[in-house]
N, C-alpha and C positions, 0 to 999 in steps of 0.2 A: 726205381718204381717211386712213386709220388707218395708221401706220406700224410694222408687225409686228417689225420691228427693234429699235424701242425698248420692246418688251413684255419684262418680268423673267420668265422661264420658271422657278419655284419646282420643278420636278419636275426640271427638268437641273440645276438648282443643286445639292438634293440629292443626285442622282446624281453628280455630280463631286464632291462636298463628301466622301461616302462613300468613291469611290474612292481619293481622296487621302488621306482620313483612315486608310483601311486601310493604305495603304502607309506613312505615318507611323510607325504602331503597328506593324507589322512591321518596318521597318528599324529604329526604336529598341529592339524585342524583341529582336532580332539581336546589337546593339550591347552591350546591358547583359548577354546571355548570356554573351557572350564578355570584358567588362570584367573589370577588376581588381576585387576585394573593394572597398568603402568607405573602409577606413583607409588602404590602399595606395593608392586613386585619390587622397584628399587628400595623401597624402606625398610622392607622386613628380610632383604635378601632372598626373594623366592626363588628356588629353585625345584626343578622337577627332572628326574634321570639326570642329574647332574649338570644339567643345563637351565640357567635364566632365561626369564620371559624373553628379553631382546635377542639371546641365542636361537631361541625357539622360532621367534618371529624371522629372524635372518635364514633360518634352514626351512621354515614355510615358503619364506618368499623366492629363494635360490632354486629350490626344487620344484617349485610351480613354474618357474622359467625355464629349469631343464625340462620339465614334464613337456611343456608347449613346443620346445625344439625336436625332441623325440616325437611327437605326434606329427609335426611338418615333415620331419625326413622319412618318417614312417610311411606317411601317405604321400607324400609328393616326388617323394626321391625313390624309393625303394618299391613301392606299390602304386605308381603314378599309374600305369597302363590299367589295371586291374581298377583302381580307383575312378578314374575319368571314365572306363567303360560302363562301370555299376551306375557312374552318374548319367551318362547318357540313357542306358537303359531304364532307367527312372524317369527320364525327362520325357523319353518317347512312349514310356506306358504310364504317362502321369495321370491319367482319367484311371488307370486301375487302381493306384496309390491314393487317392485323392483324400479320400477319409481319411487314411492313417498320415500323411502329409498335415491337413488340417488339425486331426487331434494332438498330433506332437507340436504343431506350432500354436496352439491354442493353450495347452499345458505350459510351455516356456513362457508364453505372455502372463498366462494367469498368476505363476509363481513370480514373475517380475512385478508385478501390479499389486500383489498385496505383501510383497517385501519393501516396495518401494513406500505404499502409503500404511504401512504397519498394520497391516488387517489380518486377524487370525484366520490359519492357523501360524503363518509366519511369524507374528508379533509374541507369539506364545512360546515359540522354540528360542527367539532373542531374548526372552524375558527369564526363561530359565536358565540361559547361559549368563546374564545377568545376575541373577539369584548365585549361583554358584560363585560365580567370580567377588561379589559382594561380601559373600558369607566370611572370606579371607581376612577380611577387614573388621569385622565385629568384635575380635579378642585381644586386639593389639592396641597400642596407642597411635594416633596418627599424628602425621607431620604437622606442626604448627603453621608453617608456610608451604605452598608447593616448593620442592626440589631443597628442601633443608639438607638434604645428605650431599648435596653440591655444593654447598656454602663452606666456606672455611671458618675455623674455631673464632678467628678474630670478630669476623661476618657475623657470626651467631651472637658471640658477645656482644658485640653493638646493638644487637636489635634485643638482649635479654635485660630486663628491668634491673637494675642495681645492682651490676657484675662486670666485671672485666675479663679479659683472654687470660690471666694469670689465675684469677678465682676458678674459672671453668676449667682449665688443665689442672688444677692441683684436684679439686672434685673427682674429674676423670680417673687421675691417678692414684688417688683415695679409695677409688670403688674397683681397682687393681685392673686398669689399661693403660697399656704403654701409649704414650704422646710424645710426638718430636717437637712439637709447636705450633703457634698460632695460625700458620700459613699452612695447615694441614685442613684438606677437608673432611666433613663428616665420616664419608664416604672411605675414605683413606684411612683415617684411626679405626673405622669398622674392620676394614680389610687387615690391617696391621694386626689385629687381635683376634682375628677370625670369629667375628658376630657381625650382626646386621646394624645397620644404621639408627634402626629405632630401640634396639638393644643398650647402645651407647647411650642414647639420648633420653633412655628412660631412668638412667644412672644418674643422670645431671638434673633432670626436669624438675624433682621434686626442689620447692623453694622457691622456684622462678615461676611464678605465677602469671606473668603477663610476657607474650611476646610480641613486641611491635614492629612495624615494618618501617624502613629507613623512608618512606614516601611519608609517613606520619611526622 
């Protein structure tokens, strides 16, 4: 006698996978909507539910791709006969559904246009997200130049007025931070000490009033 409990039900698998994937896309989308901009997120080592902004972006992208694949499999491989029969009936009875088709198309078109040209309420939704995102950076020190956290201590010292790498490292160590050498990036020093790049830089920035670019 065949044991039905050992049979793998692909339709159930696809249905559950679609539901879970949709949930992940929704959660990651909301978190990214409220998250700080990338430069701030990296500077303060921002985390949400144990993941950084970059990790949430990866989750959102990959689950979106998985969702598309699952939808394609669900429609065109597992339910293709029902799907195409449904389309055929809709086409044959197009006049009966003309109002619905026009209304649905118009709705999608309007949303596309107001989003493209930043017309309310689309622009209000985006501005609200920006308001949340920008609020993360109001109470922190900002990086003096973009991607400061990726610069080595040698590079940072070269751009600070009247200092050297040795002075920079000594100041960090005096503040209680472990530093291995000038070839470490600020990010690596922060990771070594379990803090954010902003926290380390705040400890060394007093007294350094000017940060010049090498291009200068």
